[in-house]
All heavy atoms as an XYZ file, in Angstrom:
928
protein
N       0.830     -1.182      0.000
C       0.000      0.000      0.000
C       0.873      1.243      0.000
O       1.952      1.246      0.541
C      -0.901      0.024      1.225
C      -1.939     -1.039      1.206
S      -3.280     -0.557      2.268
C      -4.130     -2.083      2.329
N       0.337      2.276     -0.592
C       1.102      3.510     -0.664
C       0.837      4.382      0.551
O      -0.135      4.205      1.260
C       0.757      4.252     -1.948
O      -0.627      4.500     -1.993
N       1.718      5.309      0.787
C       1.592      6.231      1.899
C       0.746      7.410      1.449
O       1.169      8.217      0.636
C       2.995      6.699      2.325
C       2.971      7.717      3.444
O       1.872      8.072      3.919
O       4.055      8.169      3.838
N      -0.473      7.515      1.965
C      -1.403      8.543      1.493
C      -0.937      9.956      1.800
O      -1.434     10.903      1.214
C      -2.800      8.313      2.082
O      -2.759      8.429      3.487
N       0.042     10.137      2.674
C       0.525     11.485      2.964
C       1.296     12.068      1.785
O       1.527     13.267      1.734
C       1.403     11.478      4.219
O       2.582     10.728      3.982
N       1.675     11.248      0.820
C       2.423     11.727     -0.334
C       1.541     12.016     -1.548
O       2.025     12.495     -2.553
C       3.516     10.720     -0.721
C       4.585     10.617      0.314
N       4.795      9.477      1.027
C       5.466     11.532      0.783
C       5.791      9.680      1.900
N       6.197     10.908      1.764
N       0.262     11.716     -1.460
C      -0.630     11.902     -2.606
C      -0.982     13.373     -2.790
O      -1.339     14.062     -1.858
C      -1.913     11.101     -2.418
C      -1.677      9.633     -2.442
N      -1.433      8.940     -3.594
C      -1.656      8.721     -1.452
C      -1.278      7.657     -3.316
N      -1.399      7.504     -2.025
N      -0.889     13.824     -4.031
C      -1.255     15.191     -4.369
C      -2.274     15.226     -5.492
O      -2.597     16.293     -5.984
C       0.002     15.972     -4.797
C       1.125     16.046     -3.769
C       2.363     16.702     -4.378
C       0.681     16.813     -2.538
N      -2.759     14.073     -5.916
C      -3.572     14.036     -7.121
C      -4.973     13.500     -6.893
O      -5.777     13.531     -7.798
C      -2.858     13.208     -8.195
C      -1.487     13.720     -8.439
N      -0.373     13.116     -7.918
C      -1.059     14.815     -9.093
C       0.690     13.823     -8.261
N       0.300     14.846     -8.972
N      -5.275     13.035     -5.729
C      -6.581     12.450     -5.455
C      -7.457     13.376     -4.651
O      -7.998     14.353     -5.164
N      -7.578     13.083     -3.375
C      -8.459     13.873     -2.511
C      -8.043     15.336     -2.439
O      -8.896     16.211     -2.348
C      -8.499     13.274     -1.099
C      -9.264     11.986     -1.027
C      -9.351     11.470      0.398
C     -10.101     10.161      0.435
N     -10.240      9.653      1.797
N      -6.758     15.604     -2.503
C      -6.284     16.993     -2.455
C      -6.882     17.798     -3.601
O      -7.348     18.922     -3.408
C      -4.742     17.048     -2.519
O      -4.219     16.296     -1.412
C      -4.233     18.467     -2.463
N      -6.879     17.235     -4.793
C      -7.443     17.921     -5.959
C      -8.950     18.081     -5.798
O      -9.498     19.176     -6.004
C      -7.102     17.171     -7.269
C      -7.873     17.734     -8.446
C      -5.602     17.236     -7.528
N      -9.631     17.002     -5.437
C     -11.084     17.094     -5.277
C     -11.460     18.116     -4.222
O     -12.384     18.916     -4.426
C     -11.670     15.726     -4.937
C     -11.630     14.677     -6.035
C     -12.288     13.388     -5.558
C     -12.274     15.169     -7.311
N     -10.744     18.116     -3.102
C     -11.047     19.074     -2.033
C     -10.829     20.516     -2.469
O     -11.543     21.419     -2.027
C     -10.222     18.766     -0.783
C     -10.669     17.492     -0.100
O     -11.784     17.014     -0.301
N      -9.795     16.921      0.703
N      -9.847     20.754     -3.324
C      -9.603     22.110     -3.821
C     -10.677     22.545     -4.813
O     -11.011     23.736     -4.886
C      -8.222     22.189     -4.475
N     -11.233     21.606     -5.565
C     -12.210     21.955     -6.592
C     -13.633     22.122     -6.068
O     -14.423     22.858     -6.665
C     -12.190     20.901     -7.697
C     -10.921     20.848     -8.533
C     -10.979     19.682     -9.511
C     -10.693     22.161     -9.258
N     -13.962     21.463     -4.971
C     -15.335     21.491     -4.468
C     -15.842     22.918     -4.222
O     -16.910     23.285     -4.718
C     -15.495     20.603     -3.215
C     -16.800     20.879     -2.482
C     -15.425     19.134     -3.627
N     -15.125     23.757     -3.485
C     -15.676     25.101     -3.259
C     -15.754     25.934     -4.538
O     -16.671     26.742     -4.693
C     -14.729     25.733     -2.238
C     -13.505     24.894     -2.234
C     -13.886     23.544     -2.740
N     -14.835     25.722     -5.457
C     -14.871     26.455     -6.719
C     -16.109     26.058     -7.523
O     -16.824     26.908     -8.059
C     -13.605     26.181     -7.532
C     -12.278     26.531     -6.868
C     -11.119     26.114     -7.754
C     -12.217     28.006     -6.535
N     -16.357     24.765     -7.597
C     -17.530     24.273     -8.304
C     -18.820     24.723     -7.641
O     -19.789     25.064     -8.327
N     -18.829     24.741     -6.325
C     -20.018     25.172     -5.589
C     -20.352     26.625     -5.942
O     -21.523     26.964     -6.177
C     -19.790     25.025     -4.084
C     -21.031     25.261     -3.254
C     -20.797     25.034     -1.752
N     -20.153     23.762     -1.492
C     -19.008     23.620     -0.801
N     -18.376     24.659     -0.309
N     -18.489     22.427     -0.610
N     -19.349     27.469     -6.011
C     -19.584     28.877     -6.348
C     -20.162     29.024     -7.750
O     -21.106     29.788     -7.963
C     -18.286     29.684     -6.230
C     -17.834     29.834     -4.795
O     -18.605     29.671     -3.858
N     -16.562     30.136     -4.628
N     -19.603     28.320     -8.719
C     -20.106     28.409    -10.084
C     -21.487     27.772    -10.196
O     -22.357     28.284    -10.906
C     -19.116     27.761    -11.059
C     -19.465     27.870    -12.539
C     -19.670     29.329    -12.968
C     -18.384     27.199    -13.382
N     -21.713     26.682     -9.478
C     -23.015     26.010     -9.496
C     -24.121     26.961     -9.040
O     -25.231     26.917     -9.566
C     -22.989     24.766     -8.611
C     -24.304     23.999     -8.614
C     -24.251     22.730     -7.784
N     -23.403     21.765     -8.457
C     -22.324     21.188     -7.905
N     -21.980     21.469     -6.666
N     -21.607     20.327     -8.578
N     -23.815     27.818     -8.082
C     -24.815     28.787     -7.615
C     -25.189     29.776     -8.717
O     -26.321     30.240     -8.787
C     -24.305     29.533     -6.384
C     -24.227     28.651     -5.160
C     -23.561     29.341     -3.971
O     -23.058     30.449     -4.069
N     -23.565     28.658     -2.835
N     -24.258     30.086     -9.590
C     -24.516     31.038    -10.665
C     -25.269     30.398    -11.834
O     -26.052     31.076    -12.504
C     -23.199     31.641    -11.159
N     -25.028     29.102    -12.097
C     -25.654     28.426    -13.241
C     -26.184     27.046    -12.834
O     -25.744     26.008    -13.328
C     -24.678     28.318    -14.437
C     -23.327     27.705    -14.015
C     -24.482     29.672    -15.111
C     -22.390     27.381    -15.180
N     -27.148     27.018    -11.919
C     -27.620     25.723    -11.402
C     -28.246     24.833    -12.465
O     -28.083     23.608    -12.406
C     -28.636     26.116    -10.329
C     -29.072     27.496    -10.696
C     -27.881     28.142    -11.340
N     -28.952     25.390    -13.420
C     -29.588     24.552    -14.443
C     -28.548     23.849    -15.313
O     -28.727     22.694    -15.706
C     -30.515     25.393    -15.329
C     -31.729     25.912    -14.561
O     -32.031     25.368    -13.474
O     -32.361     26.863    -15.052
N     -27.453     24.536    -15.608
C     -26.393     23.934    -16.411
C     -25.741     22.792    -15.639
O     -25.510     21.709    -16.182
C     -25.349     25.001    -16.828
C     -24.166     24.352    -17.537
C     -25.985     26.066    -17.702
N     -25.471     23.022    -14.352
C     -24.878     21.969    -13.531
C     -25.806     20.766    -13.409
O     -25.364     19.618    -13.440
C     -24.492     22.497    -12.148
C     -23.047     22.920    -12.070
C     -22.643     24.194    -12.475
C     -22.080     22.053    -11.598
C     -21.312     24.576    -12.404
C     -20.749     22.426    -11.530
C     -20.373     23.686    -11.938
O     -19.056     24.051    -11.874
N     -27.099     21.018    -13.267
C     -28.043     19.909    -13.148
C     -28.078     19.098    -14.443
O     -28.093     17.866    -14.414
C     -29.442     20.413    -12.805
C     -30.484     19.316    -12.672
C     -30.154     18.233    -11.657
O     -29.468     18.511    -10.649
O     -30.575     17.081    -11.860
N     -28.075     19.776    -15.574
C     -28.065     19.077    -16.859
C     -26.784     18.250    -17.019
O     -26.823     17.106    -17.484
C     -28.214     20.073    -18.005
N     -25.655     18.826    -16.623
C     -24.381     18.101    -16.702
C     -24.392     16.882    -15.777
O     -23.918     15.807    -16.143
C     -23.221     19.040    -16.356
C     -21.877     18.384    -16.485
C     -21.339     18.087    -17.728
C     -21.152     18.036    -15.348
C     -20.102     17.463    -17.848
C     -19.917     17.418    -15.461
C     -19.403     17.131    -16.716
O     -18.190     16.505    -16.818
N     -24.974     17.047    -14.602
C     -25.078     15.934    -13.663
C     -25.917     14.802    -14.246
O     -25.560     13.619    -14.132
C     -25.691     16.419    -12.345
O     -25.923     15.342    -11.474
N     -27.014     15.140    -14.888
C     -27.867     14.124    -15.506
C     -27.143     13.426    -16.657
O     -27.274     12.215    -16.826
C     -29.179     14.745    -15.988
C     -30.082     15.198    -14.857
C     -30.422     14.078    -13.885
O     -30.751     12.960    -14.277
N     -30.319     14.356    -12.595
N     -26.367     14.182    -17.430
C     -25.573     13.595    -18.502
C     -24.586     12.581    -17.919
O     -24.434     11.466    -18.430
C     -24.822     14.677    -19.282
C     -23.817     14.186    -20.331
C     -24.499     13.388    -21.429
C     -23.049     15.365    -20.904
N     -23.910     12.970    -16.848
C     -22.954     12.069    -16.209
C     -23.609     10.796    -15.707
O     -23.072      9.692    -15.891
N     -24.774     10.921    -15.083
C     -25.481      9.739    -14.593
C     -25.860      8.819    -15.746
O     -25.715      7.594    -15.658
C     -26.731     10.152    -13.811
C     -26.417     10.752    -12.468
C     -27.671     11.229    -11.763
C     -27.291     11.956    -10.482
N     -28.473     12.568     -9.846
N     -26.340      9.394    -16.837
C     -26.730      8.581    -17.995
C     -25.508      7.925    -18.637
O     -25.545      6.746    -18.993
C     -27.475      9.450    -19.013
N     -24.428      8.680    -18.773
C     -23.233      8.145    -19.422
C     -22.597      7.025    -18.610
O     -22.054      6.075    -19.173
C     -22.218      9.265    -19.660
N     -22.654      7.112    -17.286
C     -21.988      6.138    -16.426
C     -22.884      4.985    -15.989
O     -22.417      4.054    -15.335
C     -21.412      6.825    -15.185
C     -20.224      7.703    -15.485
S     -18.864      6.703    -16.129
C     -17.641      7.957    -16.391
N     -24.149      5.015    -16.375
C     -25.062      3.941    -15.982
C     -24.616      2.627    -16.629
O     -24.114      2.607    -17.760
C     -26.485      4.281    -16.401
N     -24.799      1.542    -15.894
C     -24.492      0.226    -16.454
C     -25.331     -0.019    -17.705
O     -26.520      0.296    -17.744
C     -24.788     -0.882    -15.436
C     -23.718     -1.004    -14.366
O     -22.570     -0.619    -14.623
O     -24.042     -1.504    -13.278
N     -24.688     -0.526    -18.707
C     -25.339     -0.925    -19.957
C     -24.550     -2.100    -20.485
O     -24.140     -2.968    -19.712
N     -24.281     -2.129    -21.775
C     -23.420     -3.177    -22.315
C     -22.016     -3.033    -21.732
O     -21.305     -4.029    -21.567
C     -23.375     -3.127    -23.833
C     -24.662     -3.664    -24.466
O     -25.485     -4.262    -23.752
O     -24.842     -3.468    -25.673
N     -21.627     -1.804    -21.428
C     -20.395     -1.553    -20.665
C     -20.790     -1.267    -19.224
O     -21.711     -0.491    -18.973
C     -19.628     -0.350    -21.224
C     -19.062     -0.462    -22.630
C     -18.418      0.855    -23.045
C     -18.053     -1.594    -22.714
N     -20.093     -1.879    -18.286
C     -20.400     -1.614    -16.884
C     -19.728     -0.316    -16.423
O     -18.889      0.252    -17.116
C     -20.003     -2.799    -16.000
C     -18.513     -3.099    -15.996
O     -17.711     -2.334    -16.561
O     -18.137     -4.132    -15.411
N     -20.140      0.144    -15.254
C     -19.627      1.408    -14.720
C     -18.101      1.383    -14.576
O     -17.428      2.361    -14.866
C     -20.282      1.736    -13.381
C     -19.818      3.076    -12.839
C     -20.522      3.469    -11.543
N     -20.109      4.795    -11.170
C     -20.789      5.899    -11.434
N     -21.931      5.831    -12.073
N     -20.331      7.075    -11.059
N     -17.543      0.255    -14.132
C     -16.092      0.174    -13.962
C     -15.379      0.445    -15.281
O     -14.435      1.237    -15.326
C     -15.690     -1.197    -13.405
C     -14.183     -1.360    -13.275
C     -13.805     -2.693    -12.653
C     -13.981     -3.815    -13.625
N     -13.441     -5.099    -13.127
N     -15.837     -0.176    -16.341
C     -15.227      0.038    -17.654
C     -15.347      1.500    -18.073
O     -14.389      2.098    -18.574
C     -15.878     -0.887    -18.698
O     -15.707     -2.245    -18.278
C     -15.280     -0.680    -20.076
N     -16.495      2.074    -17.842
C     -16.707      3.484    -18.199
C     -15.816      4.411    -17.382
O     -15.288      5.398    -17.909
C     -18.180      3.839    -18.045
C     -19.053      3.132    -19.076
C     -20.518      3.430    -18.870
C     -21.370      2.727    -19.920
N     -22.783      3.110    -19.833
N     -15.615      4.101    -16.114
C     -14.712      4.912    -15.280
C     -13.275      4.802    -15.785
O     -12.536      5.783    -15.790
C     -14.795      4.506    -13.810
C     -16.088      4.893    -13.116
C     -16.268      6.379    -12.863
O     -15.361      7.192    -13.171
O     -17.337      6.737    -12.338
N     -12.868      3.606    -16.222
C     -11.522      3.426    -16.777
C     -11.352      4.231    -18.067
O     -10.306      4.852    -18.291
C     -11.229      1.949    -17.015
C     -11.097      1.096    -15.752
C     -11.036     -0.380    -16.113
C      -9.888      1.505    -14.933
N     -12.388      4.248    -18.903
C     -12.338      5.046    -20.131
C     -12.220      6.527    -19.770
O     -11.387      7.252    -20.337
C     -13.582      4.786    -21.005
C     -13.549      3.367    -21.572
C     -13.692      5.834    -22.117
C     -14.876      2.921    -22.194
N     -13.042      6.983    -18.838
C     -13.013      8.392    -18.435
C     -11.672      8.754    -17.814
O     -11.134      9.849    -18.068
C     -14.158      8.680    -17.459
N     -11.111      7.859    -17.033
C      -9.794      8.106    -16.438
C      -8.738      8.245    -17.532
O      -7.909      9.160    -17.488
C      -9.431      6.981    -15.469
C      -8.072      7.075    -14.787
C      -7.931      8.377    -14.006
C      -7.874      5.871    -13.869
N      -8.773      7.369    -18.514
C      -7.813      7.450    -19.616
C      -7.967      8.766    -20.385
O      -6.969      9.401    -20.746
C      -7.990      6.255    -20.557
N      -9.192      9.197    -20.594
C      -9.410     10.478    -21.268
C      -8.870     11.617    -20.410
O      -8.246     12.553    -20.930
C     -10.898     10.677    -21.607
C     -11.310      9.681    -22.690
C     -11.174     12.114    -22.045
C     -12.807      9.596    -22.925
N      -9.069     11.554    -19.103
C      -8.515     12.567    -18.205
C      -7.001     12.655    -18.307
O      -6.424     13.741    -18.280
N      -6.341     11.500    -18.443
C      -4.881     11.474    -18.608
C      -4.490     12.180    -19.901
O      -3.622     13.050    -19.922
C      -4.341     10.020    -18.583
C      -2.890      9.966    -19.032
C      -4.493      9.418    -17.186
N      -5.145     11.825    -20.991
C      -4.809     12.395    -22.294
C      -5.105     13.899    -22.340
O      -4.372     14.665    -22.955
C      -5.556     11.633    -23.415
C      -5.440     12.338    -24.753
C      -5.022     10.213    -23.518
N      -6.159     14.316    -21.645
C      -6.532     15.735    -21.634
C      -5.772     16.546    -20.582
O      -5.957     17.759    -20.494
C      -8.043     15.874    -21.405
C      -8.872     15.402    -22.573
C      -8.659     16.246    -23.826
O      -8.519     17.480    -23.721
O      -8.632     15.648    -24.919
N      -4.932     15.874    -19.778
C      -4.148     16.540    -18.723
C      -5.057     17.249    -17.717
O      -4.758     18.361    -17.270
C      -3.148     17.539    -19.308
C      -2.268     16.967    -20.351
N      -1.610     17.750    -21.239
C      -1.946     15.692    -20.663
C      -0.908     16.993    -22.074
N      -1.102     15.733    -21.725
N      -6.142     16.600    -17.361
C      -7.149     17.187    -16.472
C      -7.041     16.558    -15.086
O      -7.542     15.465    -14.849
C      -8.542     16.962    -17.064
S      -9.878     17.578    -16.021
N      -6.379     17.270    -14.168
C      -6.195     16.731    -12.818
C      -7.520     16.503    -12.097
O      -7.660     15.538    -11.350
C      -5.295     17.643    -11.990
C      -3.830     17.508    -12.369
O      -3.407     16.393    -12.737
O      -3.101     18.510    -12.299
N      -8.503     17.364    -12.316
C      -9.813     17.154    -11.708
C     -10.493     15.906    -12.241
O     -11.096     15.144    -11.485
N     -10.368     15.671    -13.548
C     -10.934     14.463    -14.163
C     -10.222     13.225    -13.635
O     -10.856     12.205    -13.342
C     -10.791     14.523    -15.681
S     -11.576     15.935    -16.455
N      -8.905     13.320    -13.540
C      -8.117     12.198    -13.028
C      -8.552     11.865    -11.607
O      -8.798     10.702    -11.276
C      -6.613     12.516    -13.100
C      -6.133     12.479    -14.556
C      -5.801     11.565    -12.228
C      -4.742     13.035    -14.787
N      -8.672     12.870    -10.762
C      -9.070     12.629     -9.371
C     -10.480     12.045     -9.308
O     -10.723     11.045     -8.619
C      -8.985     13.919     -8.567
N     -11.402     12.644    -10.034
C     -12.789     12.197     -9.989
C     -12.945     10.769    -10.509
O     -13.612      9.939     -9.877
C     -13.651     13.156    -10.814
O     -14.988     12.715    -10.843
N     -12.318     10.464    -11.627
C     -12.512      9.143    -12.209
C     -11.604      8.087    -11.591
O     -11.925      6.896    -11.654
C     -12.408      9.218    -13.727
C     -13.544     10.023    -14.291
N     -14.851      9.586    -14.252
C     -13.576     11.265    -14.832
C     -15.629     10.513    -14.760
N     -14.889     11.548    -15.125
N     -10.524      8.488    -10.941
C      -9.763      7.545    -10.113
C     -10.630      7.099     -8.944
O     -10.695      5.905     -8.621
C      -8.488      8.194     -9.576
O      -7.581      8.436    -10.602
N     -11.293      8.070     -8.335
C     -12.203      7.770     -7.227
C     -13.343      6.874     -7.721
O     -13.666      5.862     -7.090
C     -12.734      9.077     -6.646
C     -13.488      8.916     -5.380
N     -14.583      9.672     -5.085
C     -13.318      8.089     -4.327
C     -15.057      9.329     -3.899
N     -14.307      8.359     -3.418
N     -13.924      7.248     -8.860
C     -15.007      6.446     -9.416
C     -14.575      5.036     -9.765
O     -15.312      4.076     -9.518
N     -13.386      4.893    -10.335
C     -12.888      3.563    -10.693
C     -12.660      2.713     -9.447
O     -12.989      1.518     -9.429
C     -11.599      3.675    -11.514
N     -12.111      3.318     -8.409
C     -11.899      2.584     -7.157
C     -13.235      2.136     -6.574
O     -13.391      0.973     -6.171
C     -11.130      3.445     -6.159
N     -14.189      3.034     -6.552
C     -15.512      2.695     -6.002
C     -16.239      1.662     -6.857
O     -17.058      0.906     -6.345
C     -16.350      3.956     -5.839
C     -15.773      4.863     -4.745
C     -16.595      6.077     -4.546
N     -17.865      5.630     -3.992
C     -18.729      6.410     -3.377
N     -18.468      7.684     -3.247
N     -19.853      5.939     -2.910
N     -15.931      1.634     -8.149
C     -16.571      0.663     -9.045
C     -15.869     -0.695     -9.017
O     -16.275     -1.616     -9.720
C     -16.606      1.216    -10.473
N     -14.796     -0.799     -8.232
C     -14.138     -2.091     -8.062
C     -12.975     -2.367     -9.005
O     -12.532     -3.511     -9.113
N     -12.457     -1.337     -9.674
C     -11.306     -1.555    -10.553
C     -10.087     -1.966     -9.729
O      -9.902     -1.506     -8.604
C     -10.996     -0.281    -11.348
N      -9.281     -2.815    -10.298
C      -8.043     -3.224     -9.636
C      -6.904     -2.297    -10.046
O      -6.995     -1.592    -11.061
C      -7.686     -4.665    -10.016
O      -7.267     -4.723    -11.377
N      -5.836     -2.332     -9.298
C      -4.646     -1.558     -9.662
C      -4.143     -1.963    -11.049
O      -3.741     -1.122    -11.846
C      -3.556     -1.728     -8.603
C      -3.832     -0.958     -7.332
C      -2.861     -1.363     -6.202
N      -3.059     -0.554     -5.016
C      -4.069     -0.673     -4.166
N      -5.012     -1.576     -4.375
N      -4.154      0.114     -3.106
N      -4.194     -3.255    -11.354
C      -3.719     -3.723    -12.650
C      -4.613     -3.229    -13.781
O      -4.118     -2.840    -14.839
C      -3.605     -5.249    -12.671
C      -2.922     -5.781    -13.915
C      -1.476     -5.299    -14.064
O      -0.756     -5.106    -13.079
N      -1.061     -5.079    -15.309
N      -5.917     -3.246    -13.579
C      -6.822     -2.736    -14.613
C      -6.557     -1.259    -14.886
O      -6.516     -0.830    -16.050
C      -8.282     -2.933    -14.188
C      -8.722     -4.370    -14.221
C     -10.065     -4.613    -13.591
O     -10.413     -3.934    -12.582
O     -10.790     -5.492    -14.095
N      -6.353     -0.482    -13.827
C      -6.053      0.941    -13.986
C      -4.718      1.116    -14.699
O      -4.594      1.916    -15.632
C      -6.073      1.665    -12.622
C      -5.515      3.074    -12.726
C      -7.502      1.690    -12.073
N      -3.712      0.354    -14.288
C      -2.393      0.460    -14.926
C      -2.491      0.145    -16.416
O      -1.891      0.849    -17.246
C      -1.395     -0.480    -14.235
N      -3.247     -0.875    -16.776
C      -3.367     -1.237    -18.190
C      -4.134     -0.184    -18.977
O      -3.778      0.119    -20.131
C      -3.996     -2.620    -18.326
C      -3.059     -3.720    -17.861
C      -3.618     -5.121    -18.017
O      -4.588     -5.324    -18.793
O      -3.073     -6.033    -17.360
N      -5.175      0.391    -18.389
C      -5.901      1.476    -19.060
C      -4.969      2.667    -19.285
O      -4.968      3.278    -20.357
C      -7.126      1.889    -18.243
N      -4.166      2.979    -18.295
C      -3.192      4.064    -18.431
C      -2.154      3.712    -19.489
O      -1.723      4.568    -20.265
C      -2.549      4.389    -17.066
C      -3.588      5.004    -16.139
C      -1.347      5.318    -17.238
C      -3.146      5.108    -14.682
N      -1.766      2.451    -19.564
C      -0.811      2.022    -20.578
C      -1.292      2.315    -21.992
O      -0.499      2.680    -22.869
N      -2.587      2.207    -22.226
C      -3.133      2.531    -23.546
C      -2.936      4.019    -23.843
O      -2.676      4.404    -24.983
C      -4.617      2.121    -23.647
C      -5.237      2.588    -24.959
C      -4.770      0.607    -23.495
N      -3.018      4.861    -22.812
C      -2.816      6.303    -23.043
C      -1.395      6.586    -23.501
O      -1.178      7.532    -24.262
C      -3.139      7.157    -21.801
O      -2.160      6.951    -20.774
C      -4.537      6.875    -21.267
N      -0.439      5.783    -23.069
C       0.947      5.966    -23.524
C       1.018      5.759    -25.036
O       1.651      6.528    -25.747
C       1.896      4.980    -22.846
C       2.130      5.172    -21.378
C       1.387      6.050    -20.613
C       3.110      4.445    -20.746
C       1.614      6.208    -19.254
C       3.363      4.583    -19.390
C       2.617      5.474    -18.638
N       0.374      4.695    -25.493
C       0.383      4.400    -26.921
C      -0.299      5.515    -27.706
O       0.183      5.940    -28.749
C      -0.326      3.076    -27.201
C      -0.322      2.730    -28.677
C      -1.628      2.147    -29.174
O      -2.559      1.918    -28.412
N      -1.690      1.913    -30.461
N      -1.410      6.016    -27.196
C      -2.210      6.981    -27.941
C      -1.727      8.419    -27.789
O      -2.000      9.240    -28.650
C      -3.677      6.884    -27.501
C      -4.313      5.534    -27.760
S      -4.291      5.035    -29.509
C      -5.375      6.250    -30.216
N      -1.002      8.719    -26.689
C      -0.664     10.115    -26.428
C       0.815     10.355    -26.134
O       1.228     11.487    -25.947
C      -1.533     10.644    -25.284
C      -1.643     12.127    -25.221
N      -2.179     12.879    -26.244
C      -1.269     13.000    -24.275
C      -2.131     14.154    -25.913
N      -1.593     14.262    -24.721
N       1.593      9.302    -26.037
C       3.035      9.454    -25.889
C       3.488      9.966    -24.536
O       2.871      9.720    -23.503
N       4.602     10.695    -24.572
C       5.295     11.144    -23.367
C       4.442     11.865    -22.340
O       4.544     11.578    -21.146
N       3.594     12.829    -22.731
C       2.782     13.507    -21.722
C       1.903     12.544    -20.916
O       1.641     12.772    -19.742
C       1.935     14.487    -22.537
C       2.794     14.803    -23.720
C       3.463     13.485    -24.056
N       1.478     11.458    -21.546
C       0.659     10.486    -20.817
C       1.462      9.784    -19.730
O       0.892      9.334    -18.737
C       0.060      9.469    -21.782
N       2.786      9.709    -19.884
C       3.578      9.073    -18.833
C       3.575      9.926    -17.566
O       3.658      9.393    -16.462
C       5.029      8.801    -19.276
O       5.716     10.028    -19.491
C       5.072      7.937    -20.528
N       3.456     11.240    -17.716
C       3.392     12.143    -16.562
C       2.006     12.093    -15.933
O       1.851     11.838    -14.735
C       3.745     13.589    -16.973
C       3.522     14.547    -15.816
C       5.174     13.656    -17.479
N       0.979     12.331    -16.740
C      -0.380     12.350    -16.203
C      -0.860     10.945    -15.851
O      -1.680     10.780    -14.954
C      -1.329     13.072    -17.161
C      -1.139     14.559    -17.046
C      -0.151     15.209    -17.770
C      -1.902     15.303    -16.160
C       0.058     16.577    -17.628
C      -1.700     16.662    -16.012
C      -0.723     17.297    -16.753
O      -0.518     18.637    -16.589
N      -0.340      9.937    -16.532
C      -0.664      8.559    -16.170
C      -0.145      8.208    -14.791
O      -0.833      7.545    -14.005
N       1.056      8.648    -14.480
C       1.610      8.402    -13.143
C       0.774      9.118    -12.085
O       0.523      8.576    -10.998
C       3.068      8.860    -13.078
N       0.324     10.322    -12.400
C      -0.558     11.046    -11.470
C      -1.863     10.283    -11.272
O      -2.375     10.175    -10.152
C      -0.863     12.441    -12.004
C       0.303     13.369    -11.983
C      -0.047     14.702    -12.588
N       1.093     15.603    -12.472
C       1.119     16.813    -12.988
N       0.079     17.287    -13.662
N       2.184     17.574    -12.834
N      -2.401      9.768    -12.363
C      -3.660      9.037    -12.289
C      -3.506      7.763    -11.466
O      -4.368      7.442    -10.640
C      -4.151      8.706    -13.703
N      -2.427      7.049    -11.660
C      -2.209      5.819    -10.906
C      -2.047      6.128     -9.420
O      -2.601      5.438     -8.565
C      -0.998      5.058    -11.449
C      -0.886      3.669    -10.876
C      -1.770      2.673    -11.265
C       0.095      3.361     -9.947
C      -1.682      1.395    -10.734
C       0.191      2.084     -9.414
C      -0.705      1.102     -9.809
O      -0.624     -0.154     -9.272
N      -1.332      7.194     -9.112
C      -1.164      7.620     -7.730
C      -2.509      7.972     -7.096
O      -2.811      7.555     -5.979
C      -0.212      8.820     -7.676
C       0.113      9.250     -6.263
O       0.755      8.472     -5.536
O      -0.279     10.378     -5.888
N      -3.332      8.715     -7.832
C      -4.653      9.087     -7.316
C      -5.506      7.846     -7.095
O      -6.149      7.695     -6.051
C      -5.342     10.048     -8.289
N      -5.510      6.928     -8.069
C      -6.289      5.706     -7.909
C      -5.836      4.937     -6.674
O      -6.664      4.476     -5.883
C      -6.190      4.811     -9.145
C      -6.872      3.497     -8.918
C      -8.243      3.396     -9.049
C      -6.149      2.373     -8.536
C      -8.885      2.190     -8.799
C      -6.787      1.175     -8.275
C      -8.158      1.072     -8.415
N      -4.534      4.785     -6.504
C      -4.023      4.037     -5.353
C      -4.436      4.688     -4.042
O      -4.744      3.989     -3.066
C      -2.509      3.883     -5.446
S      -1.998      2.716     -6.748
N      -4.473      6.005     -4.014
C      -4.932      6.699     -2.805
C      -6.370      6.302     -2.478
O      -6.681      5.947     -1.334
C      -4.847      8.213     -2.992
C      -5.418      8.987     -1.811
C      -5.475     10.487     -2.030
O      -5.048     10.979     -3.102
O      -5.957     11.166     -1.111
N      -7.247      6.346     -3.471
C      -8.650      6.003     -3.230
C      -8.816      4.512     -2.951
O      -9.597      4.129     -2.081
C      -9.512      6.436     -4.416
C      -9.631      7.926     -4.545
C      -9.167      8.569     -5.677
C     -10.196      8.689     -3.528
C      -9.270      9.947     -5.808
C     -10.303     10.074     -3.647
C      -9.836     10.703     -4.789
N      -8.075      3.664     -3.645
C      -8.149      2.224     -3.396
C      -7.666      1.892     -1.984
O      -8.284      1.081     -1.287
C      -7.336      1.460     -4.441
N      -6.574      2.537     -1.561
C      -6.073      2.322     -0.203
C      -7.136      2.723      0.823
O      -7.331      2.009      1.827
C      -4.792      3.129      0.047
C      -3.581      2.602     -0.688
O      -3.635      1.478     -1.229
O      -2.566      3.335     -0.744
N      -7.785      3.848      0.597
C      -8.817      4.311      1.538
C      -9.978      3.315      1.595
O     -10.473      2.999      2.684
C      -9.294      5.695      1.140
N     -10.406      2.837      0.445
C     -11.501      1.850      0.430
C     -11.102      0.567      1.138
O     -11.874      0.000      1.896
C     -11.922      1.555     -1.003
C     -12.765      2.640     -1.677
C     -12.948      2.324     -3.157
C     -14.117      2.782     -0.994
N      -9.862      0.119      0.900
C      -9.386     -1.093      1.561
C      -9.297     -0.910      3.070
O      -9.449     -1.873      3.830
C      -8.022     -1.486      0.992
C      -8.121     -2.021     -0.425
C      -6.769     -2.138     -1.126
O      -5.723     -1.855     -0.502
O      -6.769     -2.510     -2.319
N      -9.089      0.326      3.512
C      -9.024      0.630      4.942
C     -10.400      0.878      5.541
O     -10.522      1.165      6.731
C      -8.119      1.840      5.181
N     -11.447      0.795      4.694
C     -12.798      0.957      5.196
C     -13.401      2.331      5.019
O     -14.521      2.571      5.436
N     -12.682      3.260      4.409
C     -13.185      4.613      4.162
C     -14.014      4.583      2.880
O     -13.467      4.416      1.806
C     -12.008      5.602      4.043
C     -12.456      7.021      3.786
O     -13.675      7.281      3.675
O     -11.571      7.891      3.674
N     -15.304      4.742      2.974
C     -16.202      4.664      1.810
C     -16.512      6.039      1.232
O     -17.360      6.149      0.349
C     -17.513      3.967      2.185
C     -17.305      2.542      2.666
C     -16.990      1.662      1.506
N     -16.598      0.330      1.973
C     -15.828     -0.474      1.285
N     -15.374     -0.111      0.122
N     -15.511     -1.639      1.748
N     -15.825      7.085      1.673
C     -16.119      8.435      1.169
C     -15.507      8.693     -0.177
O     -14.715      7.967     -0.675
C     -15.649      9.479      2.150
O     -14.258      9.404      2.354
């Protein structure tokens, strides 16, 4: 298990974004509600299960260099039951598709996932 005191890409990112998002949500609540409904529909189990969809979203976050996406979908992948190996392999595809920058953001994504997986394994369901 990793030492969660060294993580800078998981809960730290989410905690920094929450108040910012809350402020913007107050200004455009209908837009946020529509986006929330889109997310629920996109992530609902279908022919692809939620875990697979979270892995896809995490890989897109890596390619887009989006730390908030990485944190959110690392958390989602952990909660959906993804293994460290499944996450590592999904990140490996980003290397092929996006090259060197994916090695940086992929490492961040793996670190964030491990933080959330460690917390779940320790009984923290948040």
